[in-house]
C-alpha positions as CSV (number, residue, x, y, z in Angstrom):
1,X,7.0,-20.8,-16.4
2,X,5.1,-17.7,-15.8
3,X,3.0,-17.4,-12.9
4,X,0.3,-15.2,-14.6
5,X,-0.4,-17.9,-17.7
6,X,-0.3,-20.7,-15.0
7,X,-3.0,-19.1,-12.9
8,X,-4.8,-18.1,-15.9
9,X,-4.8,-21.6,-17.2
10,X,-6.2,-23.3,-14.0
11,X,-8.9,-20.3,-14.0
12,X,-10.4,-21.1,-17.4
13,X,-10.4,-24.5,-16.6
14,X,-12.1,-24.1,-13.6
15,X,-14.4,-21.5,-14.9
16,X,-15.8,-24.1,-18.1
17,X,-15.9,-27.1,-15.7
18,X,-18.1,-24.7,-13.4
19,X,-20.3,-23.3,-16.2
20,X,-20.7,-27.3,-17.7
21,X,-21.8,-28.1,-14.0
22,X,-24.0,-25.2,-13.2
23,X,-22.2,-24.0,-10.5
24,X,-20.1,-21.0,-11.5
25,X,-22.3,-18.8,-9.3
26,X,-21.2,-20.3,-5.8
27,X,-17.8,-20.8,-7.1
28,X,-17.6,-17.1,-7.6
29,X,-18.4,-16.2,-4.3
30,X,-16.1,-19.0,-3.1
31,X,-13.0,-17.5,-4.9
32,X,-13.8,-14.2,-4.3
33,X,-13.9,-15.0,-0.4
34,X,-10.1,-17.2,-1.1
35,X,-9.0,-13.9,-2.7
36,X,-10.4,-11.7,0.2
37,X,-8.4,-14.2,2.6
38,X,-5.3,-13.8,0.8
39,X,-5.6,-10.2,1.3
40,X,-6.4,-10.1,4.6
41,X,-4.3,-12.8,5.9
42,X,-0.5,-12.5,4.2
43,X,0.2,-15.7,6.4
44,X,-2.0,-17.5,4.8
45,X,0.6,-17.3,1.5
46,X,3.4,-18.1,3.6
47,X,1.9,-21.2,4.5
48,X,0.9,-22.2,1.1
49,X,4.5,-21.6,0.1
50,X,5.5,-23.8,3.4
51,X,7.1,-27.2,2.1
52,X,6.5,-28.9,5.5
53,X,3.0,-28.6,5.9
54,X,1.2,-31.6,4.3
55,X,-1.4,-31.3,1.4
56,X,-4.0,-32.2,4.1
57,X,-3.1,-29.6,6.1
58,X,-3.1,-26.8,3.4
59,X,-6.7,-28.2,2.0
60,X,-8.1,-27.4,5.5
61,X,-6.4,-24.1,5.9
62,X,-8.0,-22.7,2.5
63,X,-11.5,-24.5,3.6
64,X,-11.3,-22.7,7.0
65,X,-10.2,-19.3,4.9
66,X,-13.3,-19.4,3.1
67,X,-15.5,-20.0,6.1
68,X,-15.5,-23.7,6.4
69,X,-16.9,-26.3,4.3
70,X,-17.0,-24.8,0.6
71,X,-18.8,-26.5,-2.3
72,X,-17.9,-30.3,-3.7
73,X,-16.3,-28.3,-7.0
74,X,-14.3,-26.0,-4.9
75,X,-13.1,-28.6,-2.7
76,X,-12.1,-31.2,-5.3
77,X,-10.5,-28.1,-7.6
78,X,-8.3,-27.0,-4.5
79,X,-7.3,-30.6,-3.9
80,X,-6.4,-30.8,-7.2
81,X,-4.1,-27.9,-7.1
82,X,-2.5,-28.8,-3.6
83,X,-1.9,-32.3,-5.1
84,X,-0.2,-30.9,-8.1
85,X,2.3,-28.5,-6.2
86,X,0.3,-25.6,-7.3
87,X,-1.1,-24.1,-3.9
88,X,1.4,-21.4,-4.3
89,X,-0.8,-19.9,-7.3
90,X,-3.9,-20.4,-5.5
91,X,-4.4,-16.7,-4.8
92,X,-4.0,-15.5,-8.2
93,X,-6.0,-18.5,-9.7
94,X,-8.9,-17.1,-7.4
95,X,-8.6,-13.5,-8.6
96,X,-8.3,-14.8,-12.4
97,X,-11.2,-16.8,-11.9
98,X,-13.3,-13.5,-10.3
99,X,-11.8,-11.5,-13.6
100,X,-12.8,-13.8,-16.0
101,X,-16.3,-14.7,-14.5
102,X,-17.1,-10.9,-14.1
103,X,-15.8,-10.5,-18.0
104,X,-18.4,-13.7,-18.9
105,X,-21.1,-12.1,-17.1
106,X,-20.6,-8.7,-17.8
107,X,-20.1,-7.7,-14.6
108,X,-18.0,-4.1,-13.7
109,X,-16.7,-3.8,-10.1
110,X,-17.0,-0.4,-8.4
111,X,-15.8,0.5,-5.0
112,X,-16.2,4.1,-3.3
113,X,-13.7,5.1,-0.3
114,X,-14.7,7.9,1.6
115,X,-13.7,9.4,4.8
116,X,-16.9,9.2,6.5
117,X,-19.9,7.6,5.8
118,X,-22.0,8.4,3.0
119,X,-25.9,8.5,2.7
120,X,-27.9,6.2,0.0
121,X,-28.2,9.1,-2.0
122,X,-24.6,9.6,-2.9
123,X,-24.1,6.0,-3.4
124,X,-27.1,5.7,-5.9
125,X,-25.7,8.9,-7.6
126,X,-22.3,7.2,-8.0
127,X,-23.8,4.1,-9.0
128,X,-25.5,5.5,-11.5
129,X,-22.3,7.3,-13.1
130,X,-20.7,4.3,-13.1
131,X,-23.4,2.8,-15.1
132,X,-23.4,5.5,-17.8
133,X,-19.3,5.0,-18.2
134,X,-19.5,1.1,-18.6
135,X,-22.7,-0.4,-18.9
136,X,-23.7,-3.9,-17.4
137,X,-24.2,-5.4,-14.1
138,X,-22.3,-3.4,-11.5
139,X,-21.4,-5.0,-8.5
140,X,-20.6,-2.0,-6.2
141,X,-19.3,-1.4,-2.4
142,X,-18.4,1.0,-0.2
143,X,-15.9,1.5,2.4
144,X,-14.7,4.3,5.0
145,X,-11.1,4.8,5.4
146,X,-10.5,8.1,7.8
147,X,-6.8,8.3,6.3
148,X,-8.0,10.2,3.0
149,X,-9.1,13.1,5.2
150,X,-11.7,14.0,3.0
151,X,-13.1,13.6,-0.8
152,X,-13.3,10.1,-2.1
153,X,-11.6,7.5,-4.0
154,X,-13.6,5.6,-6.8
155,X,-12.7,2.5,-8.4
156,X,-14.4,0.7,-11.7
157,X,-12.7,-2.1,-12.8
158,X,-9.0,-1.5,-13.3
159,X,-9.4,2.6,-13.4
160,X,-9.3,4.5,-10.1
161,X,-10.6,8.2,-9.9
162,X,-8.7,9.9,-6.5
163,X,-10.2,13.0,-5.3
164,X,-9.0,12.5,-1.8
165,X,-7.5,15.5,0.4
166,X,-4.9,13.5,1.2
167,X,-3.9,13.1,-2.4
168,X,-4.7,16.6,-3.1
169,X,-2.3,17.7,-0.2
170,X,0.4,15.5,-1.3
171,X,0.6,16.8,-4.6
172,X,0.7,20.4,-2.9
173,X,3.6,19.4,-1.3
174,X,5.6,18.1,-4.2
175,X,4.5,21.2,-6.4
176,X,6.0,23.5,-3.2
177,X,9.1,21.4,-3.0
178,X,9.9,21.3,-6.8
179,X,9.6,24.9,-7.1
180,X,11.6,25.7,-3.8
181,X,14.3,23.1,-4.9
182,X,14.7,25.3,-8.2
183,X,15.3,28.6,-6.0
184,X,18.1,26.9,-4.3
């Protein structure tokens, strides 16, 4: 069966259950933390794939990855997933839940990556720009990545605007190489 379908079905069922129990907001933060934990620590996914780890150890790892305890709904859900031997899909389930939650609450996600820290005025200007493009609530974060050398990269939902110096230099290099290869 398709991994995306399985993850989406679990996420839809979890969101509906969470809405019925009025715990969708806390579960959103926990699933967001779980997705971030999988992104930050690739060995977590390897642990979920490991058949020699028992269900209790995997459940303890998942709880620890979100910072300890976890809500009752979260723990029950993860326990269900692990007992059904679907723990390999937990990362995708968490990502799907976050997407479905944001879609249901009309939340857009944005991220600004710059080479150096920017002041609050620039951040507010970017937020305003994003609000005009996609109305609704905006979940916005900033980060600093010196590797982009200058400029910025702006993410809004699934779109990416790359105005970094690193990318522009790379494009110039590619054009230069392409033109020089024609001469030979």
